[in-house]
C-alpha positions as CSV (number, residue, x, y, z in Angstrom):
1,M,15.8,-1.0,-19.0
2,I,14.7,-4.6,-19.1
3,D,17.8,-5.6,-21.1
4,E,19.8,-4.0,-18.3
5,V,18.0,-6.1,-15.7
6,R,18.8,-9.3,-17.6
7,D,22.4,-8.3,-18.0
8,R,22.7,-7.5,-14.3
9,L,21.0,-10.8,-13.4
10,Q,23.6,-12.8,-15.3
11,W,26.2,-11.3,-13.0
12,T,24.4,-11.8,-9.8
13,R,26.7,-12.8,-7.0
14,R,24.9,-15.5,-5.1
15,V,25.2,-14.9,-1.4
16,T,24.7,-17.8,1.1
17,T,24.2,-17.7,4.8
18,P,23.9,-20.5,7.4
19,W,20.1,-20.1,7.1
20,S,19.8,-19.8,3.3
21,N,16.8,-22.1,3.1
22,D,15.1,-21.2,6.4
23,E,12.1,-19.1,5.4
24,K,11.8,-17.7,8.9
25,R,15.1,-15.8,8.2
26,G,13.8,-14.2,5.0
27,I,13.5,-15.2,1.4
28,T,15.1,-18.6,0.8
29,E,18.0,-19.2,-1.6
30,T,15.8,-21.6,-3.6
31,R,12.9,-19.2,-3.9
32,L,15.2,-16.3,-5.0
33,D,16.9,-18.5,-7.6
34,E,13.5,-19.4,-9.0
35,L,12.5,-15.7,-9.3
36,L,15.8,-14.6,-10.8
37,E,15.8,-17.4,-13.4
38,R,12.3,-16.4,-14.5
39,W,13.1,-12.7,-14.5
40,A,16.2,-13.3,-16.7
41,N,14.7,-15.9,-19.0
42,G,11.1,-15.8,-20.0
43,Y,9.5,-13.0,-18.1
44,D,8.0,-10.4,-20.5
45,W,7.7,-7.0,-18.9
46,G,6.4,-5.5,-22.2
47,V,3.1,-7.4,-21.9
48,H,2.5,-6.1,-18.5
49,E,3.7,-2.6,-19.3
50,R,1.2,-2.3,-22.2
51,R,-1.6,-3.4,-19.9
52,I,-0.6,-0.8,-17.3
53,T,-0.3,1.9,-19.9
54,E,-3.9,1.3,-21.0
55,F,-5.3,2.3,-17.6
56,P,-7.1,5.6,-17.8
57,W,-4.2,7.7,-16.5
58,A,-4.4,11.4,-15.9
59,T,-1.9,13.9,-14.5
60,V,-3.5,16.5,-12.1
61,R,-2.0,19.7,-10.8
62,A,-2.1,19.6,-7.0
63,G,-0.8,22.7,-5.3
64,D,2.9,23.0,-6.1
65,T,3.3,19.5,-7.5
66,E,1.6,17.0,-9.8
67,L,-0.2,13.8,-9.0
68,R,-0.6,10.9,-11.5
69,V,-3.8,9.0,-11.0
70,I,-5.9,6.3,-12.6
71,H,-9.2,8.0,-13.2
72,Q,-11.9,5.6,-14.1
73,R,-15.1,7.6,-14.7
74,S,-18.6,6.1,-14.4
75,A,-21.1,6.6,-17.2
76,T,-23.4,8.1,-14.6
77,P,-22.4,11.7,-13.9
78,D,-23.6,11.8,-10.3
79,A,-22.2,8.4,-9.4
80,P,-20.4,8.0,-6.0
81,V,-16.7,8.8,-5.9
82,V,-14.2,6.5,-4.3
83,V,-10.5,7.1,-3.8
84,L,-8.2,4.1,-3.5
85,L,-4.9,4.5,-1.7
86,H,-2.1,1.9,-1.9
87,G,0.7,1.2,0.4
88,W,4.3,-0.2,0.5
89,P,5.8,-2.3,-1.1
90,D,3.2,-2.0,-3.8
91,S,1.6,0.6,-6.1
92,V,-1.6,1.3,-7.9
93,L,-1.4,-2.4,-9.1
94,R,-2.8,-3.3,-5.7
95,F,-6.2,-2.2,-7.1
96,E,-6.0,-3.6,-10.6
97,R,-8.5,-6.4,-9.9
98,V,-11.1,-4.2,-8.3
99,L,-11.3,-1.6,-11.1
100,P,-13.6,-3.8,-13.3
101,L,-15.9,-4.3,-10.3
102,L,-16.4,-0.5,-9.8
103,T,-17.6,0.7,-13.2
104,D,-20.7,2.2,-11.6
105,M,-18.6,4.6,-9.6
106,H,-16.0,7.3,-10.3
107,V,-12.7,5.8,-9.2
108,V,-9.5,7.7,-8.5
109,V,-6.4,5.7,-7.7
110,P,-3.4,8.0,-7.0
111,A,0.1,6.8,-7.6
112,L,1.4,8.1,-4.3
113,P,4.4,10.4,-4.5
114,G,7.6,8.5,-4.4
115,F,6.1,5.3,-5.6
116,P,6.0,3.5,-9.0
117,F,4.2,5.4,-11.8
118,A,4.2,8.7,-9.8
119,A,5.6,12.0,-11.0
120,P,9.3,12.3,-10.0
121,L,9.8,13.1,-6.3
122,A,11.7,16.4,-5.9
123,G,13.4,17.0,-2.6
124,P,12.6,15.9,1.0
125,G,9.4,16.5,3.0
126,M,7.0,14.0,1.4
127,S,5.4,12.9,4.6
128,V,2.0,11.2,4.8
129,N,0.6,14.6,5.9
130,R,1.9,16.3,2.7
131,I,0.6,13.4,0.6
132,A,-2.9,13.8,2.1
133,E,-2.9,17.5,1.1
134,I,-1.7,16.6,-2.4
135,V,-4.5,14.1,-2.8
136,A,-7.1,16.5,-1.5
137,D,-5.9,19.2,-3.9
138,A,-5.9,16.8,-6.9
139,L,-9.4,15.6,-6.1
140,A,-10.6,19.2,-6.0
141,E,-8.9,19.9,-9.3
142,L,-10.8,16.9,-10.7
143,G,-14.1,18.5,-9.5
144,Y,-14.8,16.1,-6.6
145,S,-16.0,17.7,-3.4
146,R,-17.3,14.6,-1.6
147,Y,-15.9,11.0,-1.7
148,T,-15.2,7.8,0.2
149,V,-11.6,7.0,0.8
150,S,-10.4,3.4,0.9
151,G,-6.9,2.0,1.7
152,G,-4.5,0.2,3.9
153,D,-0.8,0.4,5.0
154,V,0.6,3.8,4.0
155,G,-2.5,4.5,2.1
156,G,-4.7,3.9,5.2
157,T,-2.6,6.3,7.2
158,V,-3.0,8.9,4.4
159,A,-6.8,8.2,4.4
160,E,-7.0,8.9,8.2
161,I,-5.2,12.2,7.9
162,L,-7.3,13.2,4.9
163,A,-10.5,12.5,6.8
164,A,-9.3,14.5,9.8
165,Q,-8.1,17.4,7.7
166,H,-11.1,17.5,5.4
167,P,-14.2,16.2,7.2
168,D,-16.4,18.1,4.9
169,R,-15.0,16.2,1.9
170,V,-14.5,12.7,3.2
171,A,-17.9,11.1,3.5
172,A,-16.7,7.8,4.8
173,L,-13.6,5.7,5.3
174,H,-12.9,2.1,4.3
175,L,-9.8,0.8,5.9
176,T,-8.1,-2.6,6.1
177,N,-6.0,-1.5,9.0
178,I,-5.6,1.6,11.1
179,A,-2.3,3.7,11.1
180,P,0.3,1.3,12.5
181,V,2.2,4.0,14.3
182,R,-0.8,4.3,16.7
183,A,0.3,1.1,18.3
184,L,3.5,2.8,19.4
185,T,1.7,5.7,21.1
186,A,-1.6,4.3,22.4
187,D,-2.5,4.9,26.0
188,R,-3.0,1.4,27.5
189,S,-4.8,2.8,30.5
190,K,-7.7,3.9,28.4
191,L,-8.1,0.7,26.4
192,P,-10.2,-2.4,27.2
193,P,-8.3,-5.7,27.9
194,D,-8.6,-7.2,24.4
195,A,-7.2,-4.0,22.9
196,V,-4.3,-4.1,25.3
197,A,-3.7,-7.7,24.4
198,Y,-3.6,-6.6,20.7
199,L,-0.9,-4.0,21.6
200,D,1.2,-6.8,23.1
201,R,0.8,-8.8,19.9
202,A,1.7,-5.8,17.8
203,A,4.8,-5.1,19.9
204,Q,5.9,-8.7,19.4
205,W,5.4,-8.3,15.6
206,F,7.5,-5.1,15.6
207,R,10.3,-6.9,17.4
208,T,10.4,-9.9,15.2
209,E,9.2,-8.6,11.8
210,G,9.7,-4.8,11.9
211,G,13.4,-4.5,11.1
212,Y,12.6,-3.2,7.7
213,I,10.8,-0.3,9.2
214,A,13.8,0.7,11.4
215,E,16.1,0.6,8.4
216,Q,13.8,2.4,6.0
217,S,13.0,5.1,8.5
218,T,16.5,5.8,9.8
219,R,18.9,4.9,7.0
220,P,17.0,5.2,3.7
221,N,20.0,6.4,1.8
222,T,22.1,3.4,2.6
223,L,19.4,0.9,1.9
224,A,18.4,2.6,-1.4
225,V,21.9,2.0,-2.8
226,A,21.8,-1.7,-2.1
227,L,18.3,-2.2,-3.5
228,G,18.4,0.4,-6.3
229,D,21.6,-1.1,-7.8
230,S,20.8,-4.8,-7.5
231,P,17.8,-6.4,-9.1
232,A,18.4,-9.5,-7.0
233,G,18.5,-7.4,-3.8
234,L,15.3,-5.5,-4.8
235,A,13.5,-8.8,-5.6
236,A,14.5,-10.3,-2.3
237,W,13.5,-7.3,-0.3
238,I,10.0,-6.9,-1.9
239,V,9.0,-10.4,-2.7
240,E,9.7,-11.6,0.9
241,K,7.0,-9.1,2.0
242,L,4.6,-9.8,-0.8
243,E,4.6,-13.5,0.0
244,S,4.8,-13.5,3.8
245,W,2.1,-10.8,4.2
246,S,-0.5,-12.4,1.9
247,D,-2.6,-15.5,1.9
248,A,-1.4,-18.7,0.2
249,S,-1.0,-18.5,-3.6
250,A,-1.9,-14.8,-3.8
251,F,0.6,-14.2,-6.6
252,T,2.0,-16.0,-9.5
253,T,5.7,-15.7,-10.2
254,D,5.1,-13.3,-13.1
255,E,2.8,-11.1,-10.9
256,L,5.4,-10.9,-8.3
257,L,8.0,-9.9,-10.9
258,T,5.7,-7.3,-12.3
259,W,5.3,-5.6,-9.0
260,V,9.1,-5.7,-8.5
261,T,9.8,-4.5,-12.0
262,A,7.5,-1.5,-11.5
263,Y,10.0,-0.4,-8.8
264,W,13.0,-1.2,-10.9
265,V,12.0,0.6,-14.1
266,S,10.8,3.7,-12.2
267,G,13.8,3.8,-9.9
268,T,11.5,4.5,-6.9
269,I,12.6,2.1,-4.2
270,G,14.6,4.8,-2.4
271,T,11.8,7.5,-2.7
272,S,9.2,5.0,-1.6
273,F,10.9,5.2,1.9
274,A,9.9,8.8,2.3
275,T,6.7,8.0,4.2
276,Y,8.8,6.0,6.7
277,A,11.6,8.5,7.0
278,E,9.6,11.8,7.1
279,P,8.0,12.8,10.4
280,A,4.2,12.4,10.5
281,T,1.5,14.0,12.7
282,L,-1.5,11.8,13.2
283,P,-4.9,13.0,14.2
284,G,-6.6,11.9,17.4
285,R,-10.0,10.4,17.2
286,I,-11.7,10.7,13.8
287,E,-15.5,10.9,13.6
288,T,-15.8,10.1,9.9
289,P,-18.1,7.0,9.5
290,T,-15.7,4.1,9.1
291,M,-15.9,0.6,7.7
292,L,-13.0,-1.6,8.9
293,S,-12.3,-4.8,6.9
294,V,-10.1,-7.3,8.7
295,F,-8.5,-10.1,6.6
296,A,-7.3,-13.1,8.5
297,H,-3.8,-13.3,7.0
298,D,-3.0,-9.6,7.4
299,I,0.1,-8.9,9.5
300,K,-1.5,-7.3,12.5
301,P,-5.4,-7.5,12.3
302,E,-6.9,-5.2,14.9
303,P,-9.8,-6.0,17.2
304,R,-12.8,-3.7,17.0
305,S,-12.3,-2.4,20.5
306,Y,-8.8,-1.1,19.6
307,A,-10.0,0.5,16.3
308,E,-12.8,2.2,18.1
309,A,-10.4,4.1,20.3
310,F,-9.4,6.1,17.3
311,L,-12.1,5.8,14.7
312,N,-15.9,6.0,14.4
313,V,-16.2,2.3,13.5
314,C,-19.8,1.8,12.2
315,E,-19.1,-1.6,10.6
316,Y,-16.4,-4.2,11.3
317,V,-16.1,-7.3,9.1
318,E,-13.8,-10.2,9.5
319,H,-12.8,-12.3,6.5
320,R,-11.4,-15.8,6.7
321,A,-9.3,-15.4,3.6
322,G,-7.0,-12.7,2.3
323,G,-4.0,-10.8,3.7
324,H,-2.3,-7.5,3.6
325,F,-3.0,-6.9,-0.1
326,S,-6.7,-7.8,0.1
327,A,-7.9,-5.7,-2.8
328,W,-5.6,-7.9,-5.0
329,E,-6.2,-11.2,-3.1
330,Q,-9.9,-10.9,-2.5
331,P,-11.3,-8.3,-4.8
332,E,-15.0,-9.2,-4.5
333,A,-14.9,-9.1,-0.7
334,Y,-13.0,-5.9,-0.8
335,V,-15.4,-4.2,-3.1
336,G,-18.4,-5.5,-1.1
337,D,-17.0,-3.8,2.0
338,L,-16.2,-0.7,0.0
339,R,-19.8,-0.4,-1.1
340,R,-20.9,-0.7,2.5
341,A,-18.6,2.2,3.3
342,V,-20.1,4.3,0.5
343,K,-23.6,3.7,2.0
344,L,-22.3,4.9,5.4
345,G,-21.4,8.2,3.8
346,G,-24.8,8.6,2.4
């Protein structure tokens, strides 16, 4: 598979535009050339594949499907249980740096259906609501009846649904953002001024930065062909997001390529669009005790007043560093907030 990548990269047709080195128009030609050169000459996927394989993986039956998870058990049988849910365009690798900091807890990191390292996705219908039920079933199969759920992006939306559907199981939530789609349906007349101002900022973000959402949610088949057949296209699509949504120097070139290669070798870029393309039903207000971590360089950091319209926000912490992939970028800060969430759940 990696030999195929290198072969395809040798035949990459370089595409230029009038804005090829304007980073406001997407990944620059210069940056993409750097990435592709390293991917074709010098990058060693085998090293990273061996490390990923050594995670404590398990496959759990969850209703009519299977869920692959990293299951890191604590030596203490009655230790707290935390569930870490990743988003797009990443994978369980988002949480690689926090795993060594959580050895005193039972940790479950699902590879969400349709994403890298997950069991193959069969057929349509894999909405965030269905994923929440699959995760709940898998946790029950593992013997966990009470846990704290942590996540952001798609994973944060799944966490909210999971808490609403199973309030008896989810002791607390730890989120780095609330479900983004709420910004499209929020009732402005019921929000305080700073929350309304946030909605204006979010609307501007969707207009200037949200084109990928429109394409992935409405024409996933078309986009999947372009990205699934071209390693250069895949790298451009994913790396632009990884770099622009994170704090400065969050990733080395090889780390970026590892996250991209995970999509290439698993062939999951198309199936990862499922949570964008499938209709979702979001709960109203959720009373589960919630810890909201806001990182300064995230894409749409919410004010507390806005989050409180939908969540029982017991703690709200703003961090000066870190972005959308905070568990990777600022693992110590992330874990500190996660521990506070665990305490909220008793």
